[in-house]
VOMARKE-982731 format. One record per residue (C-alpha): x, y, z; residue in three letters. Coordinates in steps of 0.02 Angstrom, whole numbers, always signed. Example, Ala and Ser with C-alpha at 12.3 -4.5 7.8 and 13.67 -1.06 7.14 Angstrom:
R       px       py       pz     r
R     +615     -225     +390   ALA
R     +684      -53     +357   SER
END
This chain:
R       px       py       pz     r
R    +2215    +7788    +3761   UNK
R    +2052    +7710    +3826   UNK
R    +2073    +7544    +3917   UNK
R    +1963    +7448    +3795   UNK
R    +2074    +7502    +3650   UNK
R    +2227    +7432    +3739   UNK
R    +2135    +7269    +3774   UNK
R    +2087    +7251    +3591   UNK
R    +2266    +7289    +3537   UNK
R    +2337    +7157    +3654   UNK
R    +2209    +7030    +3592   UNK
R    +2255    +7064    +3411   UNK
R    +2442    +7048    +3449   UNK
R    +2413    +6880    +3536   UNK
R    +2310    +6816    +3390   UNK
R    +2444    +6871    +3266   UNK
R    +2577    +6779    +3366   UNK
R    +2476    +6619    +3362   UNK
R    +2445    +6631    +3174   UNK
R    +2625    +6678    +3130   UNK
R    +2699    +6539    +3021   UNK
R    +2833    +6441    +3109   UNK
R    +2976    +6345    +3034   UNK
R    +2928    +6162    +3028   UNK
R    +3046    +6030    +3094   UNK
R    +3108    +5923    +2951   UNK
R    +3127    +5737    +2984   UNK
R    +3289    +5659    +2923   UNK
R    +3264    +5500    +2823   UNK
R    +3387    +5367    +2769   UNK
R    +3355    +5314    +2591   UNK
R    +3439    +5189    +2475   UNK
R    +3487    +5253    +2303   UNK
R    +3480    +5151    +2141   UNK
R    +3665    +5107    +2165   UNK
R    +3634    +5042    +2341   UNK
R    +3718    +5190    +2427   UNK
R    +3638    +5268    +2581   UNK
R    +3566    +5442    +2560   UNK
R    +3513    +5552    +2707   UNK
R    +3381    +5682    +2664   UNK
R    +3238    +5782    +2739   UNK
R    +3129    +5745    +2586   UNK
R    +3032    +5589    +2544   UNK
R    +3138    +5450    +2472   UNK
R    +3023    +5438    +2320   UNK
R    +3054    +5622    +2280   UNK
R    +3240    +5592    +2250   UNK
R    +3221    +5428    +2157   UNK
R    +3268    +5319    +2305   UNK
R    +3180    +5192    +2416   UNK
R    +3155    +5188    +2603   UNK
R    +3283    +5080    +2693   UNK
R    +3154    +5021    +2821   UNK
R    +3008    +4901    +2791   UNK
R    +2872    +5029    +2830   UNK
R    +2685    +4999    +2821   UNK
R    +2592    +5081    +2675   UNK
R    +2539    +5260    +2705   UNK
R    +2367    +5274    +2783   UNK
R    +2364    +5095    +2843   UNK
R    +2279    +5073    +3010   UNK
R    +2395    +5038    +3155   UNK
R    +2291    +4888    +3207   UNK
R    +2322    +4811    +3035   UNK
R    +2511    +4817    +3048   UNK
R    +2613    +4676    +2978   UNK
R    +2639    +4557    +3124   UNK
R    +2535    +4631    +3265   UNK
R    +2460    +4495    +3374   UNK
R    +2601    +4370    +3341   UNK
R    +2783    +4360    +3389   UNK
R    +2927    +4393    +3270   UNK
R    +2987    +4228    +3197   UNK
R    +3142    +4307    +3121   UNK
R    +3244    +4466    +3138   UNK
R    +3163    +4545    +2984   UNK
R    +2991    +4528    +3065   UNK
R    +3061    +4604    +3224   UNK
R    +3129    +4755    +3130   UNK
R    +2960    +4777    +3045   UNK
R    +2868    +4778    +3211   UNK
R    +2991    +4902    +3287   UNK
R    +2977    +5015    +3135   UNK
R    +2786    +5013    +3142   UNK
R    +2786    +5050    +3329   UNK
R    +2907    +5197    +3318   UNK
R    +2824    +5271    +3163   UNK
R    +2659    +5266    +3258   UNK
R    +2743    +5341    +3414   UNK
R    +2668    +5195    +3511   UNK
R    +2775    +5147    +3660   UNK
R    +2657    +5004    +3705   UNK
R    +2684    +4921    +3535   UNK
R    +2871    +4939    +3555   UNK
R    +2857    +4861    +3728   UNK
R    +2768    +4715    +3646   UNK
R    +2931    +4657    +3565   UNK
R    +3036    +4680    +3723   UNK
R    +3093    +4529    +3823   UNK
R    +3023    +4557    +3998   UNK
R    +3054    +4384    +4070   UNK
R    +3135    +4386    +4242   UNK
R    +3128    +4576    +4261   UNK
R    +3077    +4659    +4425   UNK
R    +2935    +4784    +4434   UNK
R    +3044    +4937    +4467   UNK
R    +3162    +4892    +4325   UNK
R    +3017    +4860    +4207   UNK
R    +2944    +5031    +4245   UNK
R    +3106    +5120    +4200   UNK
R    +3124    +5016    +4041   UNK
R    +2946    +5060    +3990   UNK
R    +2983    +5246    +4013   UNK
R    +3138    +5226    +3905   UNK
R    +3038    +5138    +3768   UNK
R    +2908    +5277    +3773   UNK
R    +3046    +5406    +3747   UNK
R    +3118    +5309    +3600   UNK
R    +2947    +5289    +3520   UNK
R    +2921    +5478    +3520   UNK
R    +3079    +5514    +3420   UNK
R    +3082    +5515    +3228   UNK
R    +3154    +5354    +3159   UNK
R    +3296    +5358    +3032   UNK
R    +3353    +5176    +3021   UNK
R    +3371    +5012    +3115   UNK
R    +3541    +4935    +3082   UNK
R    +3586    +4753    +3124   UNK
R    +3750    +4729    +3218   UNK
R    +3840    +4573    +3162   UNK
R    +3958    +4469    +3270   UNK
R    +4145    +4480    +3246   UNK
R    +4208    +4372    +3104   UNK
R    +4267    +4203    +3164   UNK
R    +4443    +4144    +3127   UNK
R    +4454    +4034    +2971   UNK
R    +4451    +3848    +3012   UNK
R    +4617    +3757    +3016   UNK
R    +4623    +3620    +2884   UNK
R    +4742    +3478    +2920   UNK
R    +4871    +3452    +2781   UNK
R    +4857    +3292    +2680   UNK
R    +4948    +3140    +2746   UNK
R    +5117    +3102    +2672   UNK
R    +5116    +3015    +2503   UNK
R    +4925    +3032    +2490   UNK
R    +4880    +3032    +2305   UNK
R    +5061    +3003    +2250   UNK
R    +5135    +2861    +2151   UNK
R    +5309    +2792    +2179   UNK
R    +5405    +2809    +2014   UNK
R    +5581    +2807    +1953   UNK
R    +5650    +2984    +1980   UNK
R    +5753    +2967    +1820   UNK
R    +5598    +2929    +1715   UNK
R    +5529    +3063    +1598   UNK
R    +5348    +3096    +1654   UNK
R    +5227    +3204    +1556   UNK
R    +5122    +3327    +1659   UNK
R    +4944    +3266    +1675   UNK
R    +4988    +3083    +1646   UNK
R    +4927    +2946    +1762   UNK
R    +5099    +2938    +1843   UNK
R    +5105    +3125    +1880   UNK
R    +5073    +3176    +2060   UNK
R    +4888    +3210    +2091   UNK
R    +4848    +3374    +2179   UNK
R    +4751    +3347    +2340   UNK
R    +4566    +3392    +2335   UNK
R    +4528    +3549    +2437   UNK
R    +4424    +3510    +2589   UNK
R    +4253    +3595    +2590   UNK
R    +4209    +3678    +2754   UNK
R    +4029    +3741    +2761   UNK
R    +4011    +3916    +2833   UNK
R    +3883    +3939    +2969   UNK
R    +3751    +4072    +2937   UNK
R    +3789    +4230    +3036   UNK
R    +3646    +4313    +3127   UNK
R    +3647    +4487    +3205   UNK
R    +3679    +4499    +3391   UNK
R    +3600    +4671    +3415   UNK
R    +3500    +4808    +3329   UNK
R    +3553    +4991    +3326   UNK
R    +3407    +5112    +3316   UNK
R    +3458    +5272    +3225   UNK
R    +3347    +5421    +3266   UNK
R    +3347    +5609    +3284   UNK
R    +3293    +5713    +3432   UNK
R    +3141    +5827    +3429   UNK
R    +3236    +5961    +3331   UNK
R    +3248    +5841    +3184   UNK
R    +3437    +5856    +3162   UNK
R    +3529    +5799    +3321   UNK
R    +3568    +5613    +3302   UNK
R    +3520    +5485    +3433   UNK
R    +3576    +5303    +3442   UNK
R    +3505    +5161    +3546   UNK
R    +3572    +4982    +3544   UNK
R    +3459    +4836    +3590   UNK
R    +3524    +4660    +3613   UNK
R    +3435    +4514    +3531   UNK
R    +3370    +4357    +3612   UNK
R    +3275    +4209    +3543   UNK
R    +3147    +4136    +3663   UNK
R    +3020    +4000    +3624   UNK
R    +3051    +4018    +3437   UNK
R    +3027    +4207    +3435   UNK
R    +3147    +4354    +3426   UNK
R    +3144    +4494    +3556   UNK
R    +3246    +4648    +3599   UNK
R    +3328    +4673    +3768   UNK
R    +3446    +4789    +3860   UNK
END
């Protein structure tokens, strides 16, 4: 076989290998069904009659026009939005923009930035708030003796609900403090689109803004 025929054959085989259709990697999404239940799928949430569980920017929106870019997150919902936009855009610098760097050394900051870059490259499934452990119910002191009672003759016949009947003590109202998350768990998949990956960031409020740490 002439040498130029072999060269042409090798070139054609290489071209065929490049054009051969490859199996695409499906991204796993976490959707919320009409009943509020979580649904994991590799299709768009809209295709199965569900909604995306994350506050994502509209499709085709420019990254520079993201929700809160240029300002800090005033609440945890804003922080989740900024993190979602950064990871969806695979932008490690935007994710670093919501990280709390105060008091960190240069070498530590470099390793953290590399970690954020790695996280930003992975497909995002969900960002889940981690709530603090439930506090023990407050102890309410019992009413003092004879409070709300009237001294009567024990032999007297008293109708229930009459003015002489014992009055039940009023329950004491104890306002419940609003519980805020203490951390955020970032649910992702690795490059193969199926192996789960979890990253937990702590939360800190500094100068009226919310940041991730850890």
